[in-house]
LODRENPA-135707 format. One record per residue: residue in three letters; x, y, z of N, C-alpha, C in turn. Coordinates in pm, whole numbers, plus 50000, padded with zeros to 5 digits. Example, Ala and Ser with C-alpha at 12.3 -4.5 7.8 and 13.67 -1.06 7.14 Angstrom:
# LODRENPA-135707
ALA513194943150780512304955050780513204967050780 SER512854977550708513674989450714512905000350787 
END
This chain:
# LODRENPA-135707
MET471375218148201472595217648282473655226448219 ASN474345234048302475415242848254476695234748237 THR477045231548113478215223048087479525230448104 ASP479445243648130480675251148152481205249048294 GLN480355243848383480775241648520481315227548537 PRO482435225948607482965212548632481945203948705 GLN481835191548664480895182348725481565174548839 LYS480745170648937481235162649049481465148349002 PRO482615142249033482865128548990481935118749061 ALA481635107748992480755097649050481445090749167 GLU480625086349263481175079249379481795066049334 LYS482955062949392483665050549358483165039449449 GLU482075033149407481375023649492482155010749515 ASN483165007949432483934995749450484944996649564 MET485185008749611486145010349720485535005749853 HIS486415003149948485974999050081485025009550140 PRO483975005250210482995014750263483595025450355 ARG484705022250422485305032150511486355040850442 ASN486585038550314487605046150242487135060450220 SER487925070150266487555084250254487545089150110 HIS488075081250017488235085749878487135080649786 ARG486075074849843484975069649760484305080849680 GLY484325092949732483655103949664484475110449555 GLY485655104849524486515110849423487295122549480 TYR487945129949392488825140749434488075154149436 ASP488005160249553487435173649566488605183449555 PHE488835188449434490045196249411490035209849481 LYS488865215149512488835227749587489435225749726 LEU489015214949793489555211949924491025207949916 LEU491365200249815492735195349803493715206649771 CYS493275216249692494145227749661494345236649783 LYS493365236849873493565244049999494605237050084 ALA494565223650082495525215950160496935217250104 ASN497045217749972498345219349907498185228849788 PRO498445241649809498265251449700499095248349576 GLU500175240649589500985236949472500165229249370 LEU499115222449417498295214249328497515222749228 THR497225235149262496385243749178496895244749035 ASP498195245249018498775246948884498555234748794 PHE498185223448853498055211148775496605207148748 VAL495655214348805494245210448793493615216848670 GLY492885208748594492165213548477490865205948462 VAL490085209248360488795202748334488935194148209 ASN488555181448219488675172448104487455173548012 LYS487425165147909486345166047808484975162547865 HIS484965156047983483705152748047483285163348149 GLN483995174748147483725185848239483925181748385 VAL484915173348409485285169048545486685174348575 GLU486835180348691488165185048730489095173348754 THR490325174548704491285163648718492695169148700 ILE493675160248701495055163748669495545154648558 ASP496685157648503497335149048405498135138648482 PHE497605126448490498245116048569499525110748505 SER499835115248383501115111648323502225121248364 ASN501885131648439502845141548486503255138248629 PRO504495134048652504895129948788504795140948891 GLU505025153348850504925164448946503475166748988 ALA502555164748895501135166048929500705155049026 VAL501175142849002500825131649090501385133949230 LYS502615138849238503215141549369502445152549443 ALA502055162949372501295173749434499935168749485 LEU499295159949407498035154149449498215145849576 ASN499265137549579499505129249697499745137749822 LYS500515148349807500745157249921499425162749975 ALA498555166649882497265172149923496395161749991 LEU496335149749936495525139049995496015135350134 LEU497325133950148497895130150278497665141150382 LYS497735153550339497505164750431496035165550471 HIS495145165450372493725167850400493085156350478 TYR493365143950436492665132550495493405126150612 TYR494725127450615495505119950714496395128850802 GLY496275141950786496995151050873498495150850859 VAL498985146750742500435146050718500925159850676 ASP501665166350762502085180150737503235181250638 GLY504115171450638505255171850547505455158350479 TRP505545158550346505735145950273506445148850142 ASN507445140950113508165142149988508885129049961 ILE509275126849838510055114949802511175119049707 PRO512275111649706513345114749612512875112849467 GLU513465120149377513105119249236513265104949185 GLY512265100149112512335086949053511815075749140 TYR511415078749265510895068349353509375067349341 LEU508845055849382507435052749363506535062649437 CYS505595068349362504615077849416503245071249404 PRO502825063549501501685054549484500335061849490 PRO499325056549421497985062149431497405059949571 ILE497075070549639496655069849779495345062149800 PRO494295064149717493035057049744493185041849748 GLY493955036249657494155021849656494935016949777 ARG495915024749819496675021049939495785021450063 ALA494885031250067493965032050180493025019950183 ASP492595015450067491735003550060492394991550127 TYR493664989250096494394978150155494374979050307 VAL494644991050359494654992950504493294989550565 HIS492214994150502490884991550557490524976750552 TYR490904969950445490564955750435491324947250536 VAL492584950550563493294942650664492794946150804 ALA492264958250821491614961650949490424952350973 ASP489744948550865488614939350878489054925450924 LEU490264921350886490784908450933490904908551085 LEU491424919451139491554920551284490184921551350 LYS489264928351282487904929651336487264915951354 GLU487474906851259486904893351270487444886051391 VAL488734887451416489334880851532488814887151661 ASN488524900051656488124907551775486614907751798 GLY485894899251726484454898751748483694910151685 THR484054913751562483404923951478483654938351523 LYS484544940551617484834954151661486134958951600 ILE486094970751533487284976751475488264980551586 ILE489544977751561490564980751662491294993551624 ASN491065004051701491765016751683492695018451803 ALA493885013051795494755013751913496195011351874 ASN497095017851949498505015951921499035002751976 LYS498154994452031498574981052072498744971851950 ILE498214976151835498354968351712499694971651646 ASN500474961351616501784962851552501744956951412 VAL502164964951315502104960951174503504961651114 LEU503854951551037505124951150965504864953850817 ASP505464964550764505304968150623506574963950549 ILE506454953450469507594948150394507764956050264 GLY508964961350242509194969350122508424982450127 MET508534989350239507775001550264507975012050156 GLY509205013350103509495023250001509785036850062 ALA510215046049977510555059550021509325067550061 ASN508125063250016506915071150037506275069150174 CYS506525057750239506015055050375504495056050385 VAL503795053050278502355055950273501525046950363 TYR501775033850363500965025150448501075028950596 PRO502285031050649502355035350790501645048550817 LEU501755058050725501115071050746499595069550752 ILE499025061950660497565060050657497105051650775 GLY497785040450799497365031450906497445037851043 ASN498465045951066498565052651195497535063751210 ALA497295071151101496315082051107494895077051130 VAL494535066151062493145061351067492895052351187 TYR493855043551217493625033351320494565034151440 LYS495525043451436496485045251546497435033451562 TRP497545024951459498455013551467499915018051468 GLN500755009951529502185012151523502765003951408 PHE503745009551338504315003051219505825001651231 THR506304990751173507724989051144507854987250994 GLY508594996050929508764995250784510134990150749 THR510204980850654511484975450610511714978650462 ASP512984979550424513324981550284514784977750264 ILE515124973350143516514969850113517314982050066 ASP516614993250045517245005149989517495015550100 PRO518755018650131519035028750235518445042450203 VAL518355045950075517775058950038516285059350075 ALA515595048150053514175047350090513995048650240 ILE514845042050316514765042950461515005057350507 ARG516005063850449516295077750486515125086850451 SER514515084850335513375092950295512215091350393 ALA511935078850430510835076250524511125082750659 LYS512355081950705512725088450831512555103550822 ASP512905109250707512735123650688511265127550695 ILE510395119350636508955122050641508465122050785 ILE508865112050861508445111251001508965123151079 GLY510185127651046510765139251113509975151951090 LEU509225152550979508425164350947507055164351013 ASN506725153251079505385151651134505445148551283 LYS505125158551362505205157551507504305146251559 GLY504835138451649504055127951713504205114251651 LEU504845113351534504975100251468506265093051503 GLN507205099951567508515093951592508415081151676 ASN507455080551766507305068651852506275058851798 GLN505735061751680504695053251623505165045051502 ILE506165050151433506645043851310508155042551316 SER508655030451300510095028051304510515020651176 PHE511825019151157512345014051030513485004251052 ARG513574994650959514674985050960515184983050817 LEU516484984350801517094981650671517254966650654 GLN516704961350545516834947050513518144945050438 THR519094938550500520414936950440520534924550353 GLY519584915350365519574903550277518714906150157 LYS519304908450041518534913449926517474903749878 ASP517624890849905516614881149863515714876949978 ASN515894882850096515084879350212513834887950219 VAL512814882350280511564889750303511374891950453 PHE511124881150526510954882150671512234879250748 VAL513064870650693514334867550759515174880350768 GLY515604883650888516344895950909515474907850942 ALA514184906850909513244917750939512504915251069 ILE512244902651102511534899051225512544893751325 LYS512604900051440513524895951546512864885651637 PRO513674878051712513114867151794512024871551892 ASP512104883851944511114888052042510004896751982 ASP509934897551850508894905351784507554898351787 ARG506484906651784505124901551768504404911351677 PHE503874906451564503144914851470501734909451450 ASP500774918451458499384914551434499094913351286 LEU499804921151206499634921051060500984922950994 THR501144917050876502194921250785501534925750656 MET502104935850592501594941050466502724941450365 CYS502394940650237503424941350134502804944750000 ASN503494953449928503164956349788504354951449706 PRO504354938749665505564932849607505884938149468 PRO507134936849425507464940249285506614931749192 PHE506024938049092505084931149004505774923848889 HIS506924928748847507494924548720508804916848739 GLY509174909248633510394901448638511584908248576 SER511364919748508512464926748442512044941048413 PHE513024949548383512734963448346511904963948218 LYS512224955448120511494955647994510014952148015 GLU509754942248100508374938648128507624950348191 ALA508274957348285507654968948349507364979848246 GLN508324982248154508124992348050506954988747959 ASP506894976147917505834971847825504454973247888 VAL504344969548016503064970648085502634985248096 THR503584994048126503275008248137502835014048003 ALA503515010047895503145015047761501735010647725 THR501384998247757500034993147729498995000947808 LYS499315003847936498375011248019498085025047960 TRP499165032147920498965045547865498185045147734 LYS498415034747654497705033547527496205031947551 LYS495845023747652494435021747685493785034747731 LEU494585043047800494065055647850494105066747746 GLY494615063547626494655073347519495825082847527 VAL496825079447607498015087947619499075082447525 MET499235088447410500185083747311501515090947333 LYS502405084447400503685090447434504735079647446 LYS505975083647453507055074247471506865066847603 PRO506955053447605506765046047728507665051147839 THR507075053047956507835058048070507295052148198 LEU508155051248298507715046948430507655058648525 LEU507815070748475508035082048563506775088448618 ASN505585084448572504385090848623504185087648771 PHE504285074948807504235071048947505625067248998 GLY506625067848911507995065248951508235050748986 GLY509365048349051509685034949097511115031049067 GLN511825026549170513155021449153513075006649118 LYS514215000849081514244986849041513594977749144 ASN513994979049271513484970049373511994972549403 GLU511454984049361510034986749383509174980849272 LEU509724978749154508924974949038509204961048984 TRP510424956248996510714942948942511794936149023 CYS511804922749016512784914649088512914901349015 ASN513934893649049514104880448990512904871649024 GLY512304865948921511124857648943509824865248943 GLY509914878748939508704886848936507814884649057 GLU506544887849041505594886849152505484872649205 VAL505434862849116505304848949159506484844849246 GLY507684847749200508874843849275508934850649411 PHE508584863449414508634870749541507634865149641 ILE506414862449597505384857549688505704843449735 ARG506264835249649506694821949693507714822849806 ARG508694831949789509694833649895509054839050022 MET508134848250005507444853950120506694843250200 VAL505944834950130505184824450197506104814550267 ALA507164810250199508094800750259508734806450386 GLU509124819050382509744825150500508714827650610 SER507474830350574506464833050677506284821050768 ALA506464808950715506304796950797507334796350909 GLN508474803150890509504803350994509094812151112 PHE508104820651092507664830051195506174827951224 ALA505734815451211504304812151216503624816751343 LYS504314816151456503704819651584503974834051626 GLN504704841651543505024855551577504134865651506 CYS503324860851412502434869651336501034863651334 LEU500044872051350498654867451345498214865451201 TRP498284876151119497924875250978499054880650892 PHE499484872550797500384877050692499514881150573 THR499864892150507499104896250389500034901750281 THR499564901250158500274907550047499294911149937 LEU499614921749863498894924549740499304914649633 VAL498374911149547498664902949429498094910249309 SER498964915349222498514923449110497984914948995 LYS498614903548973498294895448855497454883248893 LYS496334881448826495474869948853496234856748831 ASP497134856748733497884844548703498824840448815 THR499084849448910499954846249023499244837649127 LEU497924838249130497164831849237497414816749251 PRO497394808649144497614794249162498944791049230 ALA500014797949189501314795449251501304799549398 ALA500634810649428500534815149568499764804949652 TYR498654800049600497874790249675498654777349696 ASN499384773149594500204760949608501274762749715 ALA501904774449717502934777149818502334777049958 LEU501144782649971500474783050102500094769050148 LYS499624760850055499274747050089500524739150128 TRP501604740850052502864733750079503404737450217 ASN503254750150254503794754850381502784753950496 LYS501654747650468500674743950571500024755950641 ALA499694766150564498874777050618497514771350658 LEU497004775450773495764769650825494514776650772 ASP494634789350739493494796750686494024806650583 VAL493364807150466493764815950357492534823550310 LYS492674836750298491574845150250492044853050128 THR491164854850030491454863049913490414874249906 ILE490904886549901490044898449901490274905849771 SER489214908049693489334915249566489114930149587 MET489904938149514489754952649517489754957749374 ALA488794966449342488684972149207488934987049214 HIS489904991749133490205006049125490265009948978 GLY489225016948934489145020548794489015007948708 GLN489895006648610489864995048520490664983348574 LYS491324985148687492224974948738491614967748858 THR491754954548859491364946448974492624940349034 THR492774941949162493894935849232493344928149351 ARG494224921349423493754912749531494694913549650 ILE494144910649765494944908149885494814893349916 ILE495944886749937495924873349994496374874550139 ALA495614868350229495954868350371495994853950419 TRP496954850950507497064837350560497564837650703 THR497214827050776497654825650914498014811050941 PHE498914809351035499294795951080498714793051218 LEU497854801851266497274800251399495874794151390 THR495584784951480494244779151488493274789551542 PRO491964787151526490994796551584491214798851734 GLN491534788451807491784789951950493034798351975 GLU494074796151896495294804051911495034818751875 GLN494164821151779493814835051747493074841751863 THR492184834451925491484839752042492454842352157 ASP493374833052177494384834952281495244847252253 TRP495544849252125496344861152084495584873852121 LYS494314874252085493494886152117493474888652267 ASN493244878252344493144879852489494474884052552 LYS495554879552494496874882652551497364896552515 TYR497134900752388497774912952339496824924952323 TRP495504922652313494614933552280493774938452397 LYS493914932252512493114936452627493704948952691 
END
Protein backbone atom coordinates (compact mmCIF):
# COMPACT_ATOMS: atom_id res chain seq x y z
CA MET A 1 0.00 0.00 0.00
CA ASN A 2 1.26 3.47 -0.88
CA THR A 3 1.29 5.29 2.46
CA ASP A 4 1.96 8.60 0.73
CA GLN A 5 -1.64 8.69 -0.49
CA PRO A 6 -4.38 9.87 1.88
CA GLN A 7 -6.54 7.00 3.05
CA LYS A 8 -10.34 6.94 2.94
CA PRO A 9 -11.86 7.28 6.43
CA ALA A 10 -13.77 4.32 7.83
CA GLU A 11 -17.56 4.39 7.61
CA LYS A 12 -19.20 5.74 10.76
CA GLU A 13 -21.51 2.81 11.38
CA ASN A 14 -22.93 4.24 14.61
CA MET A 15 -24.67 7.04 12.73
CA HIS A 16 -28.28 6.82 11.61
CA PRO A 17 -28.62 4.70 8.43
CA ARG A 18 -30.03 7.67 6.50
CA ASN A 19 -27.29 10.06 7.61
CA SER A 20 -25.34 11.30 4.57
CA HIS A 21 -22.20 11.66 6.71
CA ARG A 22 -21.70 7.96 7.53
CA GLY A 23 -18.90 7.78 4.96
CA GLY A 24 -16.84 10.49 6.65
CA TYR A 25 -15.60 13.66 5.03
CA ASP A 26 -14.78 13.58 1.32
CA PHE A 27 -12.58 16.65 1.25
CA LYS A 28 -12.22 16.72 -2.54
CA LEU A 29 -15.98 17.15 -2.90
CA LEU A 30 -16.21 19.48 0.07
CA CYS A 31 -13.45 21.76 -1.21
CA LYS A 32 -15.33 22.05 -4.49
CA ALA A 33 -18.42 23.09 -2.54
CA ASN A 34 -16.43 25.63 -0.52
CA PRO A 35 -12.98 26.46 -1.92
CA GLU A 36 -12.15 28.32 1.32
CA LEU A 37 -11.85 24.91 2.99
CA THR A 38 -8.80 23.98 0.88
CA ASP A 39 -6.44 26.08 3.01
CA PHE A 40 -7.36 24.11 6.14
CA VAL A 41 -7.12 20.53 4.85
CA GLY A 42 -4.07 18.40 5.64
CA VAL A 43 -3.07 14.76 6.15
CA ASN A 44 -2.75 13.44 9.71
CA LYS A 45 -0.35 10.78 11.04
CA HIS A 46 -2.77 8.06 9.93
CA GLN A 47 -2.60 9.35 6.33
CA VAL A 48 -6.24 10.52 6.48
CA GLU A 49 -7.26 13.92 5.18
CA THR A 50 -8.66 16.12 7.92
CA ILE A 51 -8.67 19.62 9.40
CA ASP A 52 -7.51 21.04 12.72
CA PHE A 53 -10.75 20.94 14.69
CA SER A 54 -9.25 23.27 17.30
CA ASN A 55 -9.21 26.03 14.65
CA PRO A 56 -12.59 27.83 14.60
CA GLU A 57 -12.07 29.14 11.07
CA ALA A 58 -11.41 25.63 9.81
CA VAL A 59 -14.56 24.33 11.51
CA LYS A 60 -16.64 27.14 10.01
CA ALA A 61 -15.25 26.47 6.53
CA LEU A 62 -16.06 22.77 6.91
CA ASN A 63 -19.63 23.54 7.98
CA LYS A 64 -20.15 25.83 5.00
CA ALA A 65 -18.96 23.06 2.70
CA LEU A 66 -21.15 20.38 4.32
CA LEU A 67 -24.26 22.55 4.25
CA LYS A 68 -23.65 23.47 0.61
CA HIS A 69 -22.80 20.00 -0.69
CA TYR A 70 -25.36 17.91 1.19
CA TYR A 71 -28.19 20.34 1.91
CA GLY A 72 -28.02 22.92 -0.88
CA VAL A 73 -27.38 25.85 1.47
CA ASP A 74 -25.91 28.55 -0.74
CA GLY A 75 -25.12 31.09 1.96
CA TRP A 76 -24.26 30.43 5.61
CA ASN A 77 -22.35 32.35 8.23
CA ILE A 78 -22.47 33.05 11.96
CA PRO A 79 -21.26 35.97 14.08
CA GLU A 80 -17.84 35.56 15.68
CA GLY A 81 -17.95 33.61 18.92
CA TYR A 82 -21.30 31.89 18.28
CA LEU A 83 -21.83 28.13 18.31
CA CYS A 84 -20.60 26.38 15.15
CA PRO A 85 -22.08 22.90 15.64
CA PRO A 86 -20.82 19.63 14.13
CA ILE A 87 -23.17 18.95 11.22
CA PRO A 88 -23.15 15.09 11.23
CA GLY A 89 -24.43 14.89 14.80
CA ARG A 90 -27.12 17.47 14.16
CA ALA A 91 -28.24 15.50 11.11
CA ASP A 92 -28.51 12.35 13.24
CA TYR A 93 -30.97 14.09 15.58
CA VAL A 94 -33.13 15.13 12.62
CA HIS A 95 -33.21 11.58 11.22
CA TYR A 96 -34.07 9.99 14.55
CA VAL A 97 -37.01 12.31 15.22
CA ALA A 98 -38.18 11.61 11.67
CA ASP A 99 -38.44 7.99 12.80
CA LEU A 100 -40.80 9.04 15.60
CA LEU A 101 -43.18 10.47 13.03
CA LYS A 102 -42.71 7.40 10.85
CA GLU A 103 -43.98 5.19 13.69
CA VAL A 104 -47.13 7.28 14.04
CA ASN A 105 -47.59 7.24 10.26
CA GLY A 106 -47.42 3.48 9.90
CA THR A 107 -43.69 3.10 9.06
CA LYS A 108 -43.78 5.61 6.19
CA ILE A 109 -41.29 8.51 6.24
CA ILE A 110 -43.01 11.88 5.99
CA ASN A 111 -41.40 14.23 3.47
CA ALA A 112 -43.82 17.13 3.43
CA ASN A 113 -44.20 20.73 4.44
CA LYS A 114 -47.34 19.76 6.35
CA ILE A 115 -44.98 18.82 9.22
CA ASN A 116 -44.32 21.71 11.62
CA VAL A 117 -41.29 21.63 13.92
CA LEU A 118 -40.41 23.96 16.78
CA ASP A 119 -36.65 24.40 17.37
CA ILE A 120 -36.07 25.68 20.91
CA GLY A 121 -32.84 27.66 21.25
CA MET A 122 -32.14 27.52 17.53
CA GLY A 123 -28.98 29.63 17.82
CA ALA A 124 -27.32 31.86 15.24
CA ASN A 125 -26.43 28.84 13.07
CA CYS A 126 -30.01 27.76 12.20
CA VAL A 127 -28.69 24.26 11.49
CA TYR A 128 -31.65 22.08 12.49
CA PRO A 129 -34.12 24.02 10.30
CA LEU A 130 -31.71 24.00 7.36
CA ILE A 131 -31.14 20.23 7.54
CA GLY A 132 -34.74 19.30 8.35
CA ASN A 133 -36.16 21.39 5.53
CA ALA A 134 -33.60 20.18 2.99
CA VAL A 135 -34.01 16.48 3.78
CA TYR A 136 -37.68 16.21 4.74
CA LYS A 137 -39.26 19.49 3.53
CA TRP A 138 -40.51 20.21 7.06
CA GLN A 139 -41.48 23.72 8.09
CA PHE A 140 -39.67 25.15 11.12
CA THR A 141 -40.18 27.82 13.73
CA GLY A 142 -36.94 28.69 15.53
CA THR A 143 -36.85 30.44 18.89
CA ASP A 144 -34.01 32.08 20.78
CA ILE A 145 -33.56 34.54 23.65
CA ASP A 146 -30.72 36.30 21.81
CA PRO A 147 -31.72 38.97 19.23
CA VAL A 148 -28.31 38.63 17.55
CA ALA A 149 -28.96 34.91 16.99
CA ILE A 150 -32.37 35.64 15.52
CA ARG A 151 -30.89 38.26 13.19
CA SER A 152 -28.14 35.85 12.09
CA ALA A 153 -30.67 33.12 11.32
CA LYS A 154 -32.81 35.56 9.33
CA ASP A 155 -29.73 36.62 7.37
CA ILE A 156 -28.98 32.97 6.52
CA ILE A 157 -32.52 32.45 5.26
CA GLY A 158 -32.22 35.65 3.23
CA LEU A 159 -29.22 34.16 1.41
CA ASN A 160 -31.12 31.04 0.40
CA LYS A 161 -33.91 31.39 -2.13
CA GLY A 162 -37.09 29.50 -1.32
CA LEU A 163 -36.62 29.23 2.45
CA GLN A 164 -38.40 32.44 3.43
CA ASN A 165 -41.79 30.69 3.59
CA GLN A 166 -40.40 27.52 5.17
CA ILE A 167 -38.51 28.77 8.23
CA SER A 168 -39.69 31.48 10.61
CA PHE A 169 -38.40 32.89 13.91
CA ARG A 170 -39.64 34.04 17.30
CA LEU A 171 -37.68 35.96 19.91
CA GLN A 172 -38.17 34.42 23.36
CA THR A 173 -38.50 37.38 25.70
CA GLY A 174 -38.84 35.34 28.90
CA LYS A 175 -35.24 34.39 29.70
CA ASP A 176 -36.23 31.46 31.91
CA ASN A 177 -39.07 30.25 29.67
CA VAL A 178 -38.88 27.38 27.23
CA PHE A 179 -42.30 26.87 25.63
CA VAL A 180 -44.20 29.63 27.39
CA GLY A 181 -44.16 32.60 25.03
CA ALA A 182 -42.90 30.44 22.17
CA ILE A 183 -46.10 28.46 21.52
CA LYS A 184 -49.18 30.50 20.67
CA PRO A 185 -52.75 29.37 21.43
CA ASP A 186 -53.48 28.40 17.81
CA ASP A 187 -50.14 26.67 17.15
CA ARG A 188 -49.78 23.00 16.30
CA PHE A 189 -46.35 21.32 16.23
CA ASP A 190 -45.64 17.75 15.22
CA LEU A 191 -42.19 17.88 16.82
CA THR A 192 -40.17 20.05 19.13
CA MET A 193 -36.37 19.87 19.12
CA CYS A 194 -33.78 21.32 21.49
CA ASN A 195 -30.06 21.27 22.10
CA PRO A 196 -30.07 22.59 25.69
CA PRO A 197 -27.20 24.34 27.47
CA PHE A 198 -25.06 21.56 28.92
CA HIS A 199 -23.30 23.36 31.75
CA GLY A 200 -24.18 25.23 34.92
CA SER A 201 -21.42 27.86 34.70
CA PHE A 202 -18.69 29.25 32.46
CA LYS A 203 -16.02 27.52 34.56
CA GLU A 204 -17.69 24.14 34.13
CA ALA A 205 -17.84 24.67 30.36
CA GLN A 206 -14.14 25.63 30.31
CA ASP A 207 -13.09 22.61 32.37
CA VAL A 208 -15.02 20.19 30.15
CA THR A 209 -13.46 21.69 27.03
CA ALA A 210 -9.95 21.47 28.49
CA THR A 211 -10.48 17.79 29.35
CA LYS A 212 -11.76 17.09 25.83
CA TRP A 213 -8.71 18.65 24.19
CA LYS A 214 -6.37 16.77 26.54
CA LYS A 215 -7.96 13.45 25.54
CA LEU A 216 -7.48 14.38 21.90
CA GLY A 217 -3.84 15.24 22.51
CA VAL A 218 -4.27 18.96 21.92
CA MET A 219 -2.17 20.60 24.62
CA LYS A 220 -3.23 24.21 24.57
CA LYS A 221 -4.79 26.86 26.73
CA PRO A 222 -8.42 25.87 27.44
CA THR A 223 -10.75 27.58 25.01
CA LEU A 224 -14.35 27.40 23.89
CA LEU A 225 -13.62 28.99 20.54
CA ASN A 226 -13.24 25.90 18.35
CA PHE A 227 -17.00 25.39 18.09
CA GLY A 228 -17.77 28.72 19.74
CA GLY A 229 -20.80 29.42 21.86
CA GLN A 230 -22.39 32.28 23.74
CA LYS A 231 -23.43 32.05 27.38
CA ASN A 232 -27.02 31.06 26.64
CA GLU A 233 -25.81 28.39 24.17
CA LEU A 234 -23.43 26.65 26.58
CA TRP A 235 -24.55 27.18 30.17
CA CYS A 236 -27.51 28.31 32.25
CA ASN A 237 -28.68 28.32 35.87
CA GLY A 238 -29.16 24.72 36.92
CA GLY A 239 -27.26 23.42 33.90
CA GLU A 240 -28.72 20.69 31.72
CA VAL A 241 -30.78 19.15 34.54
CA GLY A 242 -32.43 22.43 35.46
CA PHE A 243 -33.18 23.34 31.86
CA ILE A 244 -34.76 19.98 31.03
CA ARG A 245 -36.85 20.01 34.20
CA ARG A 246 -38.25 23.40 33.17
CA MET A 247 -38.80 22.16 29.65
CA VAL A 248 -40.76 19.11 30.79
CA ALA A 249 -42.88 21.11 33.24
CA GLU A 250 -43.78 23.68 30.58
CA SER A 251 -44.46 21.02 27.95
CA ALA A 252 -47.38 19.77 30.05
CA GLN A 253 -49.06 23.16 29.53
CA PHE A 254 -49.10 22.49 25.77
CA ALA A 255 -49.85 18.76 25.96
CA LYS A 256 -52.47 18.76 23.19
CA GLN A 257 -50.64 21.19 20.87
CA CYS A 258 -47.57 19.03 20.24
CA LEU A 259 -47.34 15.41 19.12
CA TRP A 260 -43.76 14.67 20.26
CA PHE A 261 -41.55 16.80 22.47
CA THR A 262 -37.84 15.97 22.20
CA THR A 263 -34.51 17.15 23.55
CA LEU A 264 -30.87 16.16 23.44
CA VAL A 265 -29.40 14.96 26.72
CA SER A 266 -25.60 15.23 26.80
CA LYS A 267 -24.95 13.86 30.28
CA LYS A 268 -25.98 10.37 31.36
CA ASP A 269 -26.35 11.65 34.92
CA THR A 270 -29.17 13.93 33.73
CA LEU A 271 -31.42 11.01 32.79
CA PRO A 272 -32.85 10.12 36.26
CA ALA A 273 -33.95 13.71 36.89
CA ALA A 274 -35.47 13.90 33.40
CA TYR A 275 -37.39 10.66 33.88
CA ASN A 276 -38.66 11.82 37.28
CA ALA A 277 -39.87 15.10 35.77
CA LEU A 278 -41.65 13.24 32.98
CA LYS A 279 -43.33 10.89 35.46
CA TRP A 280 -44.36 13.81 37.71
CA ASN A 281 -45.87 15.65 34.74
CA LYS A 282 -47.69 12.53 33.54
CA ALA A 283 -46.11 11.97 30.14
CA LEU A 284 -47.88 8.99 28.58
CA ASP A 285 -45.01 7.65 26.49
CA VAL A 286 -41.26 8.26 26.86
CA LYS A 287 -38.55 7.08 24.47
CA THR A 288 -34.77 7.27 24.86
CA ILE A 289 -32.61 7.12 21.72
CA SER A 290 -28.83 6.73 21.99
CA MET A 291 -26.46 8.33 19.48
CA ALA A 292 -22.70 7.71 19.30
CA HIS A 293 -20.38 10.20 17.61
CA GLY A 294 -16.71 9.40 17.93
CA GLN A 295 -15.86 8.99 21.61
CA LYS A 296 -19.03 10.72 22.77
CA THR A 297 -22.43 9.17 23.43
CA THR A 298 -25.44 11.41 23.68
CA ARG A 299 -29.17 10.76 23.82
CA ILE A 300 -32.51 12.03 22.64
CA ILE A 301 -35.40 11.88 25.08
CA ALA A 302 -38.83 12.07 23.44
CA TRP A 303 -42.19 12.24 25.18
CA THR A 304 -45.85 12.71 24.37
CA PHE A 305 -49.01 13.40 26.31
CA LEU A 306 -51.22 11.92 23.60
CA THR A 307 -52.75 8.45 23.77
CA PRO A 308 -52.26 6.06 20.84
CA GLN A 309 -55.77 6.90 19.63
CA GLU A 310 -55.08 10.63 19.89
CA GLN A 311 -51.88 10.14 17.90
CA THR A 312 -53.84 8.36 15.18
CA ASP A 313 -56.43 11.13 15.20
CA TRP A 314 -53.59 13.67 14.87
CA LYS A 315 -52.21 11.86 11.83
CA ASN A 316 -55.62 11.64 10.19
CA LYS A 317 -56.42 15.29 10.85
CA TYR A 318 -53.12 16.97 9.93
CA TRP A 319 -51.17 14.63 7.63
CA LYS A 320 -53.75 13.62 5.04
